C-alpha positions as CSV (number, residue, x, y, z in Angstrom):
1,M,44.7,76.6,80.7
2,M,47.4,78.8,79.1
3,L,46.7,81.5,81.8
4,R,47.1,78.9,84.6
5,R,50.4,77.7,83.1
6,L,51.6,81.3,82.9
7,L,50.8,81.9,86.5
8,V,52.5,78.7,87.6
9,S,55.6,79.7,85.7
10,C,55.7,83.1,87.2
11,F,55.4,81.7,90.7
12,A,58.2,79.3,90.0
13,L,60.4,82.1,88.8
14,V,59.7,84.1,91.9
15,V,60.6,81.2,94.1
16,L,63.8,80.6,92.1
17,V,64.9,84.3,92.3
18,E,63.7,85.3,95.7
19,G,64.1,81.9,97.4
20,G,61.4,79.8,98.9
21,S,61.6,76.8,101.2
22,N,64.8,75.0,101.7
23,P,64.9,71.9,99.4
24,A,67.4,70.2,101.7
25,N,65.4,70.7,104.8
26,S,61.8,71.9,104.4
27,S,61.6,72.7,108.1
28,L,64.2,75.5,107.7
29,P,63.6,78.7,105.8
30,C,65.6,79.4,102.7
31,D,67.4,82.2,104.4
32,D,66.5,84.0,107.6
33,G,70.0,85.5,108.3
34,V,70.4,83.4,111.5
35,H,70.1,79.7,110.9
36,G,72.5,77.8,108.6
37,I,74.6,80.9,107.8
38,E,77.9,79.0,108.8
39,I,77.9,77.5,105.3
40,D,79.4,80.7,104.0
41,F,82.1,81.1,106.8
42,P,85.5,79.5,106.6
43,S,85.5,79.5,110.4
44,D,83.1,80.5,113.1
45,D,86.0,81.8,115.2
46,Q,86.3,85.6,115.0
47,D,90.1,85.4,115.6
48,Y,90.4,83.5,112.3
49,Y,89.7,86.8,110.5
50,K,92.5,88.6,112.3
51,C,96.2,88.7,111.2
52,Q,97.7,85.3,112.0
53,S,101.3,86.0,111.1
54,Y,102.9,89.5,110.9
55,S,101.6,92.8,109.8
56,W,102.6,93.6,106.2
57,L,104.6,96.7,105.3
58,A,103.0,99.1,102.9
59,A,104.0,98.2,99.3
60,R,105.3,101.4,97.8
61,K,104.6,101.3,94.1
62,M,104.6,104.1,91.5
63,S,100.8,103.4,91.0
64,S,98.6,103.0,94.0
65,G,96.4,100.4,92.3
66,R,95.0,98.8,89.2
67,N,91.4,98.5,87.9
68,V,89.9,95.3,86.7
69,H,86.6,94.8,84.8
70,Y,84.9,91.4,84.8
71,N,82.2,90.6,82.4
72,E,79.1,89.3,84.2
73,T,79.7,85.6,84.7
74,A,76.4,84.7,86.3
75,R,72.9,86.0,86.8
76,P,72.2,87.7,90.1
77,I,70.1,84.8,91.3
78,H,69.4,84.2,95.0
79,Q,70.3,80.8,96.4
80,C,69.1,79.1,99.6
81,L,71.6,78.3,102.3
82,S,71.4,74.6,101.5
83,V,73.3,75.4,98.3
84,P,77.0,76.3,98.6
85,I,78.1,79.2,96.5
86,V,81.7,79.2,95.2
87,Y,83.1,82.1,93.2
88,E,85.8,81.9,90.5
89,N,87.2,85.4,90.9
90,K,88.8,86.7,94.1
91,P,87.1,88.9,95.1
92,P,84.0,88.2,93.1
93,T,82.0,91.0,91.5
94,S,78.8,89.3,90.3
95,G,76.9,86.1,90.5
96,Y,74.8,84.0,92.8
97,H,74.2,85.3,96.3
98,R,72.0,84.9,99.4
99,K,68.5,86.3,99.6
100,L,69.1,88.6,102.6
101,W,71.6,91.3,102.1
102,P,73.7,92.8,105.0
103,A,72.9,96.0,106.8
104,Y,75.4,98.7,105.6
105,G,78.4,99.3,107.8
106,E,81.5,97.6,109.1
107,Y,81.7,93.9,110.0
108,T,84.2,91.6,111.9
109,Y,83.7,89.5,108.8
110,C,81.0,89.5,106.1
111,P,81.1,86.7,103.5
112,P,81.0,87.6,99.8
113,Q,77.9,85.4,99.4
114,R,76.2,88.2,101.5
115,W,77.7,91.5,100.3
116,M,77.3,90.4,96.6
117,H,73.6,91.3,97.1
118,N,74.7,94.8,98.2
119,L,76.7,95.2,95.0
120,E,73.5,94.4,93.1
121,H,72.0,97.5,94.8
122,G,74.8,99.7,93.8
123,A,76.9,99.6,96.9
124,I,80.7,99.7,97.2
125,V,82.5,97.0,99.3
126,F,85.7,98.0,101.0
127,L,88.0,95.0,101.5
128,Y,91.3,94.7,103.3
129,H,93.5,91.7,104.3
130,P,93.7,91.3,108.1
131,C,97.5,91.8,107.8
132,A,97.3,95.0,105.8
133,P,99.1,98.1,107.2
134,A,96.8,99.5,109.9
135,Y,97.2,103.1,108.6
136,E,96.0,102.1,105.1
137,V,93.0,100.3,106.6
138,F,92.3,103.3,108.7
139,L,92.3,105.6,105.7
140,L,90.2,103.1,103.6
141,R,87.6,103.2,106.4
142,E,87.5,107.0,106.4
143,I,87.0,107.2,102.7
144,A,84.1,104.8,103.0
145,K,82.4,106.8,105.6
146,S,83.0,110.1,103.7
147,C,81.7,108.9,100.3
148,L,78.4,106.9,100.7
149,R,76.1,105.3,103.2
150,R,75.8,102.2,101.1
151,H,79.1,100.6,101.9
152,I,80.4,97.4,103.5
153,I,83.8,97.3,105.3
154,T,85.1,93.8,106.0
155,P,88.4,91.8,106.0
156,Y,88.9,89.4,103.1
157,L,91.5,86.7,103.1
158,G,91.7,86.4,99.3
159,L,93.9,89.5,98.9
160,K,97.7,89.4,98.4
161,E,100.5,91.1,100.3
162,D,101.4,93.4,97.4
163,E,97.8,94.5,97.0
164,P,96.1,94.0,100.4
165,L,93.3,96.5,99.8
166,A,90.4,96.5,97.3
167,L,87.3,98.5,96.2
168,V,84.5,96.3,94.8
169,A,81.5,97.3,92.7
170,W,79.2,95.2,90.5
171,N,81.6,93.8,87.7
172,Y,84.4,96.1,88.8
173,V,87.3,95.9,91.3
174,R,90.2,98.1,92.1
175,F,93.2,96.4,93.7
176,M,95.3,98.7,95.8
177,S,98.8,98.5,97.4
178,W,98.2,101.8,99.3
179,V,95.4,104.3,99.5
180,N,95.4,107.2,97.2
181,I,92.5,109.5,98.3
182,T,91.9,111.2,94.9
183,E,92.0,108.0,92.8
184,S,89.8,106.1,95.2
185,V,87.2,108.9,95.3
186,L,87.1,109.1,91.5
187,W,86.7,105.3,91.2
188,I,83.8,105.3,93.7
189,Q,82.1,108.2,91.9
190,A,82.4,106.3,88.6
191,H,81.2,102.8,89.7
192,A,78.8,103.3,92.7
193,L,75.0,103.2,92.1
194,Q,75.4,102.0,88.5
195,T,73.2,98.9,88.7
196,Y,69.6,98.4,87.7
197,E,68.6,97.9,91.4
198,K,70.2,101.0,92.6
199,M,66.8,102.3,93.7
200,V,66.9,99.8,96.6
201,Y,68.6,101.8,99.3
202,Q,67.2,100.2,102.5
203,N,69.4,98.3,105.0
204,G,69.3,94.5,104.8
205,K,68.1,92.2,107.6
206,Y,71.5,90.4,107.9
207,T,73.5,91.7,110.8
208,H,75.7,88.8,111.9
209,W,79.0,90.3,113.3
210,L,78.0,93.8,112.4
211,T,80.2,96.2,114.5
212,E,79.2,99.6,113.3
213,R,76.2,100.7,111.2
214,A,76.7,103.1,108.3
215,Q,75.5,106.6,108.8
216,V,74.1,109.1,106.2
217,V,77.0,111.1,104.8
218,N,77.0,114.8,105.7
219,G,76.0,116.8,102.6
220,S,74.2,113.8,101.0
221,D,71.0,111.8,101.9
222,I,69.9,108.3,102.7
223,R,69.8,107.5,99.0
224,D,73.4,108.7,98.5
225,S,72.3,111.3,95.9
226,L,75.7,113.0,96.2
227,L,78.7,110.7,96.2
228,C,81.8,111.8,98.1
229,P,80.8,115.4,99.0
230,E,83.6,117.8,98.1
231,K,83.7,119.4,101.6
232,L,84.4,116.0,103.3
233,I,87.0,115.0,100.7
234,S,88.8,118.3,101.2
235,L,88.8,117.6,104.9
236,L,90.3,114.2,104.2
237,H,93.1,115.7,102.2
238,R,93.9,118.2,104.9
239,N,94.0,115.7,107.7
240,Y,95.3,112.5,106.1
241,T,98.0,112.3,103.5
242,A,99.3,109.3,101.6
243,V,101.8,107.2,103.4
244,T,105.3,108.2,102.5
245,D,108.3,106.0,102.0
246,S,109.5,106.8,105.5
247,Y,106.5,104.8,106.8
248,S,108.1,101.6,105.6
249,D,111.7,102.7,106.5
250,N,110.9,103.7,110.1
251,A,108.6,100.7,110.8
252,A,109.9,98.5,113.6
253,V,110.8,95.1,112.0
254,A,112.4,92.3,113.9
255,H,114.1,89.5,112.0
256,D,114.1,85.9,113.4
257,D,117.4,84.3,112.5
258,N,116.0,80.8,112.8
259,D,113.5,81.0,110.0
260,N,114.3,84.5,108.6
261,T,110.7,85.6,109.1
262,A,110.2,89.3,109.3
263,V,107.9,90.2,112.2
264,M,106.5,93.8,112.2
265,Q,105.8,94.9,115.8
266,S,102.8,97.0,114.9
267,D,100.2,95.2,117.0
268,N,102.0,95.6,120.3
269,N,103.7,98.9,119.5
270,S,100.7,100.8,118.2
271,T,99.5,104.1,119.6
272,T,96.0,105.4,119.8
273,I,95.4,108.8,118.3
274,S,92.4,111.0,118.4
275,S,91.4,112.0,114.8
276,M,88.5,113.6,113.2
277,T,86.0,111.3,111.5
278,V,85.1,113.5,108.6
279,S,81.9,111.5,107.6
280,N,80.0,112.8,110.7
281,T,82.4,115.5,111.9
282,T,82.9,113.8,115.3
283,V,86.0,112.8,117.0
284,S,86.9,109.1,117.2
285,N,89.8,107.1,118.5
286,T,91.5,105.0,115.9
287,T,94.5,102.8,116.3
288,V,97.4,103.3,113.9
289,P,100.8,101.9,113.8
290,N,103.7,103.5,115.5
291,T,105.8,104.8,112.6
292,T,108.8,106.0,114.7
293,V,110.1,103.7,117.4
294,P,108.5,101.2,119.7
295,I,107.2,102.4,123.0
296,S,109.5,100.0,125.0
297,K,112.6,101.3,123.2
298,A,111.5,104.9,123.7
299,M,111.1,104.3,127.4
300,W,114.6,102.7,127.6
301,G,116.1,105.6,125.8
302,L,114.4,108.2,128.1
303,G,115.5,106.3,131.2
304,S,119.1,106.2,129.9
305,I,119.2,109.9,129.4
306,V,117.8,110.6,132.8
307,F,120.4,108.2,134.4
308,I,123.3,109.9,132.6
309,V,122.1,113.4,133.7
310,L,121.9,112.3,137.3
311,C,125.4,110.8,137.2
312,I,126.8,114.1,135.8
313,I,125.1,116.0,138.6
314,V,126.4,113.7,141.3
315,A,129.9,113.9,139.9
316,V,129.9,117.7,139.9
317,L,128.7,117.9,143.4
318,V,131.3,115.4,144.7
319,A,134.2,117.0,142.8
320,R,133.4,120.5,143.9
321,P,135.6,121.7,146.9
322,K,133.9,122.3,150.2
323,R,133.3,125.9,150.8
324,V,134.6,127.4,154.0
325,D,132.8,130.6,155.0
326,K,135.6,131.8,157.2
327,Y,139.2,130.7,157.9
328,K,142.0,132.3,159.8
329,V,145.3,133.4,158.4
330,R,148.2,134.6,160.4
331,F,150.9,136.8,159.1
332,S,153.5,139.1,160.6
333,K,154.1,142.6,159.5
334,F,157.5,144.0,160.1
335,T,158.3,147.6,159.8
336,S,161.7,149.1,159.6
337,S,161.4,150.7,163.0
338,M,160.2,147.5,164.6
339,S,163.0,145.5,163.1
340,D,165.6,148.0,164.3
341,S,164.2,148.1,167.8
342,H,163.7,144.3,168.0
343,V,160.0,144.8,168.7
344,P,158.2,141.5,168.8
345,V,156.3,140.6,165.7
346,T,152.7,141.7,165.6
347,R,150.4,138.8,164.7
348,L,147.0,139.6,163.4
349,E,144.1,137.2,163.0
350,V,141.7,138.3,160.3
351,S,139.2,136.7,158.1
352,A,140.0,135.7,154.5
353,P,138.3,138.6,152.9
354,E,140.1,141.1,155.2
355,S,143.5,139.5,154.6
356,I,143.1,139.8,150.8
357,G,142.1,143.5,151.2
358,L,145.2,144.2,153.3
359,L,147.5,142.5,150.8
360,K,146.0,144.5,147.9
361,R,146.5,147.8,149.9
362,E,150.1,147.0,150.6
363,E,150.8,146.2,147.0
364,S,149.2,149.6,146.0
365,D,151.4,151.4,148.6
366,D,154.6,149.8,147.3
367,T,153.6,150.8,143.7
368,E,153.1,154.4,144.7
369,E,156.5,154.6,146.6
370,D,158.3,153.3,143.5
């Protein structure tokens, strides 16, 4: 009898932890990664997870971020989709979560009820607000791909404007106003793969809105035995530096006089650059904000310069006197003998160059006589 009770208790514990049938609807599974997943989504519209107002400027602070340690507030117990999961902290770092964890990589949006399970396996979640500066998000993404395969990249609406970026590990979070490569790498090396389930390295079965799967980092392996290989991080430092104050100063900002709302024109005035993805040493195209001037203004400026140059050329051509290859000059040369004998004046018709030569020769003759 005691053995039977022990077996029943163990079975009940397994059902509680791993999830069994859905108590609200026995016909639906507890969690299959497809049905009923909308319970964890604020909206099923993908545009909801894009910037709805204006792109924020990079907050330039003396420190790039701050570290927060939360004590474990809840056991890592799996919940079926029939039970809503609400977290106290934003972003959460521990607690209840869904049975199926997401495949590692980048998502249009991945809810914390999913990636919380990845944290339990030692992963690092890279969060950014949809309105965060595009350059900072780009650099955050490159660090994720260069440090470990077990990463999740997703927008998160719970971040604030002065700290629109975050690194999340089990019970730890680093809020960032801008990306500092060295500090981010050190934080990842200190907090990644520090959980008791770190031996679970496989991809999860949840792939809803997955846009890019994570790849094994060069120099490491599928288990992420080497975090943030030095060679890749050195390449990051050489190719991408921290955003300077000029990024904020030169950003194109338009002010609406009606509501005094600052609108940064980074979405329409962004340029696509080809840059090296250091995680797999391939070339990828990434969109970053135009930190100089908008394209429209640059085109207007270039057109104005060309118009001014054309006006100057036309003015010079019009004002320049017409050249006459040959013209006739008439002059009379009187000699003392001809004047005395009343000989008619001799008129010569010569070209302009010849006349000038005759005049010069006469002047030289007069000088020699004197």
